[in-house]
N, C-alpha and C positions, 0 to 999 in steps of 0.2 A: 714789291718793284726791285729788280736787281740791277747792277752796274754792267752787267754782260760778263763774259769770261773768255779765257784763252782756249781756243780750239784744239790745241797741241794735245795729244794723249800724254797722261803722266808717265815719266820714266822713273822706275823704282830701284834701279840697280844701286847698290851701295856706292859705287865709283862715282856716280854723278852727284854734283853739288846740287842742293835745293836752289831753285830759282822761281821767277815770276810764273812761269809755265805749270809749276806743280800745285797752283792754287786757282780755285774758282772764285772769283770776286763777286760778293753778293750784294752788299750795299755800303755807302758812306755813312758813318757815324760821329764823325768830329773832325776838329782841326785846330791847329796850334798855330804859333807865329810863323813857322816855316815848314809846317808838316801836316799831313791830313790822315786820317784814320778810316779804315774800312774793314768790314767783316768779311772773312775769307774762310773757305774750306779746303783743307788739303786734300787732294784727289785721291790719293793711294789709302790713307788711313780714315779718311772722312771727318777727321777731327777739325773743330771749328777754333779760329784764332782771330785776334785783331791783328791788322798789318798796318803800321805807320809807314808812310812813304814821304821821302823828302827831296824836293827837286835840287839836283847837284847845283845848278847855276845859281838859283836863288841863295843857297847856302853859301857858296863862294862869295857872290856880291855883297852879301850881309856880314861876311866874316864869321860864320858860325859853324864851319867845318870842324874846327877843333872841339867844340862842345859836342857835336854829334859822334865823333871819333872817340872821344873821352867817355861818352855814355855807353856806347858799344863795349869799350874795356871794361867798364864798371859792371855792368850787367850780366857779361858773360860769366862772371865769377859768383854771381848770387843766385840762391834760391831758397825761398822761405815761404811759409803759408800766407803771410799777410803783405807780400810784395806781388806786384804784377811781374810775373816771372818771363823771362825772354827766352825764345826758342830758336829763332833762325834769323840770319841777316845775309843779304846778297845786294847786288847792283846791277844796273844795266847803264846804258849810255846817259839817261835822263835822270834817273833816281837812284836813292839809297833806301833800301827797304829794311824794317825791322818787324819780326812777327812775335808777338807776345800772347799771354793769357787773354781769353776774351771774356770779359766781365760785363753782363748785360743789365746790371742793376743800375748803371748811371753813376755819374760822381755826385759828390755831396753838394757841390755847388748847383747843379741841377735841381735837387731836391729842395734845397734853401729857396730857389727861385720859384719853385711850385708850392712854397708855403707849407712844406711838411713841418710839423712840430715834432722834434726829437725829445724824447722822455729822458729823464736824468739816468734812468737805469741802462737806456741804449748808449747814451754818450759815455757812461762810464765803461761799458763794454768795449766802445771803440777806442777809449784811451787806454785800456788793458790790450786790446789786439795791436795798436800802433806802437805802444811802447816795447812790445815784444820784437816788433820789426826794427825799432830804434835801437834796442839791445843788440839784435844781430848785426846791425850795420855797423855798430860799435867795434864789435869784434873784427870787422873788416876794414876798421879804420875809416870809415866814410861818414861825411856830415852831408845830409840830403840838402839843406839850404832852401828848400822851397815846399815845405809841408803847408798846405792849405787845403781848403774843401775841393778846389779844382782838381788837385792831384791824388784824391782819395776816392777810389772806385769801390762800388759795392758788387758783390757776386749775387747771384740769384737768391741766395738765401739770407742775404743782408750783411754779410762779414766784409770789413773793410780791407783794402788793398792799396798800398802806396806805390805810386808810379812817378814818372818823369825825373830820371836823374840827368837832365840835360845841364844843371849848373852845379851838380854834386862835387865835393871835394874829397881827395884821399889825403890824409894827413900822416905822417910818419910818427913814430912813437915819441910822446912828449913834446911833440911840435904842434904850433898853432896854425890856423889858416889866417890869411891876412888880406886875401882879395874880398871886395865888397860884391855879393850877389844874393838875389833874393827878390821877393815881392813885398815893397815897403811896409803895407798895413801887417804883415806876418813877421817882419825882420826883429830880431831881439836887440835891445838897447846898444849892447856892446858893439854891434855892427856899424852904428853910426858914430862911434867915438874915434877920435884921432888923437895922437899924441905927437905934438911938433911936426905934423905933416905926415906922420908915419902912423900906420895902423898898429895897435898894440897886439892885436891877434884875438881869436877866439876859438872855441872849440865846439864839442858834442852839445853843450847846453843851449845853443841856438835853437836847435831843432825842438827842445822840450818846451822853449817859450813859444814857439810856432804851433805846438800841439795845444798848449794852454789858450792861445788865441783862438784856434779853430774850435776846441770845445765849447769856449764861452759863446762863439758865433752860432754853433748849432743848437745851443741852449735857448738863446736869446733872439736869435734872428738878425743880430747886429754885433759889431765888434766892439771891444771894450774901449778902444781908442780910436777917434775920427782922424783919419789922415787919408792922403791920397798918393798916387805914385809921383805925382808933380810936386809934392810937399817937400821944401828943402830939408836937409838932414838936421840943421840946427834947430828949426822949428820942432821937428820930431823929438829931438832930444829934450827940448823943453816941455814938450806935452808929457813926455813920461815922468818929469819930475814935477809938474803942475796938476795933471789931471789923475784923479783916483777912480779906477773902475769901480762902478755900482754893481751890487749883487742882489738881485731881487730877493725879497723875503721869502717867496715860496721855494727857493731852492734851499736844499738840505745844508746844514752847518758844515757837514763832512765835505760836500761837493765845493762849497764856497772856500773851505780851508785849502783843499786840493788845487784850485784853480789859482789861489793866492800864491802858493807855493810853486807853481808853474810859472806865474807872471810875476815873479820877484825880480825887481831890477838888479839886485845885487847877485850876481852869478854865483858867488860862494854860498848863497842862501837858497838858491833855485834847485828844485828837484832837477837833476841832469843825468840820471841814470836809472836803470830798470831797478836795481837794488834798493835805491831810496825811495822808490814809488811803492815797491812792495812791502816798505817798513811801515807805512800808513796804517792805521787802525782801519780806515776806510776800505782799504784793500785785504783786510784781514780774511774776509768771506770769499776770496776769489781764488778758485782752483785753477792755477796756472796752467796744468797739463790739460784740464777741460777746455780752457780758452784756447790753447795752442792746436788742440786737436778739433777745433771748431764744434764743440759739443754744447756749448751754451747758445741757445738761440736768440739773436737780437730781437729788440723790441720792435723795430722797423723792417719789413719785409718789402722790397719794391715790387711793383706789379708785374707779374711774369708774361701778362698778356699784351703788354706794349713794350715798344723800345724806349728806354729811358734816356732819350736824348732830343735834341732839336731837330724836328724832321727836316728844316731847311737845309741841312747839311748834305743831303742827297739831291736836293732840287738844285743847288749850286753846283754840285759835281756833275749833274745831267746837263743843266742848261747853261750855266755862267761860266764854268771852268774852260779856259782855252786848251789845255791839254788833259782831257779826260781819261781817267786810268783804263776804262773800258776799250778805248781806241788806241791803246798804246801800241800794240803789235802792228798795226796797220801803218801808224805813224812812224815808228822805227825803221820799217821796211822802206816806207817812202824816204825817208832821211837817209838811208844807206844809199840808195839809188841817186839821189840828188846831192850827195855828199861834195862840197866845195868850201873854199876858204878865201876870205878878200885878201890876205896876206898882210893885213894892217899890223903894226906892232901891237896895239892894243888887243887885238884879236888873237895874236899869238901868245901874249902874256896871259891872258884869261883861259886859252886852251891849256897852257902849260899848269895852271892851277888846278884845271879840271882832270888833267892827267896825274897830278899829284893826289888827288882825292882817289881816283881809280886805283893808284898804287898802294895808298895807305889803308883804304878801307879794309875792316876785318870782317872776314867771311866766317860766320859761326853757324854750328848745327847741334844744338843740344841733344836732339834725338839721336844721332850718331854718337855723340860723346857718351851718352848713357849706355848705348849698347856696346861701345868699346870697353867701358868700365865693367860690365857685366861679364863680357867675354874674357877680359883680362882676369877678373876674380875667379872665374871658372877655371880658366888655365892655371892660375896659381893654386887653386885647390886639387887639381887632378895632378899637378906636379908635387903638391905635398903628400896626397895619398900615395903616389909613386914612391916618394922617398920613405915613407912608413913602410910600405911593402918590401921595398928593398932591404931596409933595415931588418924587417922581420926574417926575411930569406937569408941574411947575412948571418942572423942570430942562430937561425936553424942550422945552417951550414957549420957555423962555428961550434955549436954544441955537439954536432955530429962528429965533428972532427976531434973535439975534446974526448968524447966518449969512446972514439975509435981507438 
């Protein structure tokens, strides 16, 4: 069952920016707090992607535009085997669009809800793969701040990919982040601490705590600490100091030791970087290059004969959504025809904010960027070869001159 598609023929000239009409919309697969996701196929290359689209008006009304623009800024500079990589961004009157890698294995939350049992060896590989992603993000000075099963997607072979940089932070050298962000059950203790009304700050270690909570949950089917999004910060801090996570006897001593090092309340004692993880005896048998090149098969492989997501997403898009994506073209055409304004100050202020979104939105095309890099590289090589040839010719002429 498809969501319909644009009838406009694909435009492939390099001068044209990628837009909504370059994609065939196949089906809805997910939704977030203010964005939805569908599977699309690019008409000229036939490549499949996931396309996230966010309604501008809703983003403006919820003051979420800044986070969207920050995510675009962050993701255009990232590319890694264990991230959900960003390919295109564009906009129209209604929505902002982000086109990313399509991963059909579903997120880890979905599989937990399906009562999948993740073996220790599988979780160990997930930790290795995600730690490589975290190590890469650290080189970019990025703290993800929302690592949890919902934001970890599997590809068809079962390898993990970190997604959703909506609340990520970029920190300058030797500086700490201070704003509080994250999903409470996965947030590190230091995020809940305040010092005389001011937050003392935190750094990359918060992501490693979240990794530990996630790994524990995957192994046991529940988190080590019981807390909800509504639990006050002071209660959460007390929980960390009063409750000690239990580690089932069936788990290996090495895995329990690793989790204790990740779930260490003392930041200075917590594993907080790739090098510290790799120093553990438990990781001595791991071939990092093999992990990075995805040569180690995961113990859990998603069912390739089914879509690993909630099927109600598509029903909602088709039946309940007031502005379904597959009817966008007709709707925008009708909107242009009936364009009008009531002239009220509130409407004018809202329109100004929408105009600012239009102005500040970042248009991105990784395919085009990659092509330009290749062409630039080929041009540089051509110039280098020409310089060598010129040099050789000069040498010949000089030698002839001297011998003459």
